[in-house]
Structures are given as C-alpha cells and as structure tokens.
C-alpha positions as CSV (number, residue, x, y, z in Angstrom):
1,M,49.5,-92.6,27.4
2,H,53.2,-93.2,27.0
3,L,54.9,-90.3,25.4
4,L,58.2,-92.3,25.1
5,N,56.5,-94.6,22.7
6,P,57.1,-93.1,19.2
7,V,53.6,-93.9,18.0
8,G,52.1,-92.3,21.2
9,L,54.3,-89.2,20.8
10,F,53.4,-88.9,17.1
11,G,49.7,-89.2,17.9
12,W,50.0,-86.7,20.6
13,L,51.8,-84.2,18.4
14,L,49.3,-84.8,15.6
15,S,46.4,-84.1,18.1
16,V,48.1,-80.9,19.3
17,L,48.7,-79.8,15.7
18,G,45.1,-80.5,14.8
19,F,43.8,-78.5,17.7
20,V,46.0,-75.5,16.8
21,V,44.9,-75.6,13.2
22,S,41.2,-75.9,14.2
23,L,41.5,-73.0,16.6
24,A,43.2,-70.9,13.9
25,L,40.3,-71.7,11.5
26,Y,37.7,-71.0,14.1
27,F,39.2,-67.6,14.8
28,L,40.1,-66.8,11.1
29,P,37.6,-63.9,10.9
30,T,39.3,-62.3,14.0
31,I,42.7,-62.9,12.4
32,V,41.6,-61.3,9.2
33,A,40.1,-58.3,11.0
34,S,43.2,-57.8,13.0
35,A,45.5,-58.1,9.9
36,R,43.3,-55.6,8.0
37,R,43.5,-53.2,11.0
38,S,39.7,-53.2,11.0
39,T,37.8,-50.7,13.1
40,R,35.5,-53.6,14.2
41,T,38.0,-56.1,15.4
42,G,36.5,-56.3,18.8
43,T,33.0,-56.9,17.3
44,V,34.3,-59.6,15.1
45,F,36.0,-61.3,18.0
46,V,32.8,-61.3,20.1
47,I,30.7,-62.6,17.2
48,D,33.3,-65.2,16.5
49,L,33.7,-66.3,20.1
50,L,29.9,-66.5,20.8
51,L,28.5,-67.5,17.4
52,G,31.4,-68.9,15.5
53,W,30.5,-72.5,16.3
54,S,27.5,-72.1,13.9
55,F,28.4,-71.8,10.3
56,L,26.2,-68.7,9.9
57,G,27.8,-66.9,12.9
58,W,31.3,-67.7,11.4
59,I,30.2,-66.3,8.0
60,V,28.7,-63.1,9.6
61,A,32.0,-62.6,11.5
62,M,34.0,-63.0,8.3
63,V,31.8,-60.6,6.4
64,V,32.1,-58.0,9.1
65,A,35.9,-58.5,9.1
66,V,36.2,-58.0,5.4
67,V,33.7,-55.2,4.9
68,S,34.5,-53.0,7.8
69,S,36.7,-49.9,7.3
70,R,40.4,-49.9,8.1
71,R,42.1,-47.8,10.8
72,P,44.7,-45.4,9.4
73,P,48.3,-46.5,9.9
74,A,50.0,-45.2,13.0
75,L,52.7,-42.6,12.3
C-alpha cells in the first residue's frame, strides 16, 4: 500500500474512519451509560464487550444503560 498515492491515502483514511465509527456504534450502550452517569456502567461495558457482537446482547446492554439509575452529581 502506497500512502503517497492520493487514492491509497483516501482509502486508508476512509477505512480508519469506518473502523472508528463502527467501534463507537459497538460501544454505544457503554457511552450512553457513562454519559448518564449510570450506576451500572461496568455491567453495561462487560455485557457490551462479551455479548455486543450479537444483536440481542447489544439490545440488552442498551436497555440496562437506559433503565439503570443515575449516580448523584459530585459536589
């Protein structure tokens, strides 16, 4: 692969961007749980990491992320 070739560089950058977007979508339940300051963020991460490859596991992780209670804000 020649990165100096504009088409090769564009393809490489597009591949990296696709990988990053895919990774973000895969871990979206963990991102949601973290943003919500969920008490079950660790649980969501483990479910997402181990079972997120299956659609059902991803849905379970997302439901746990959204339904779980929030931690009170730090003072």
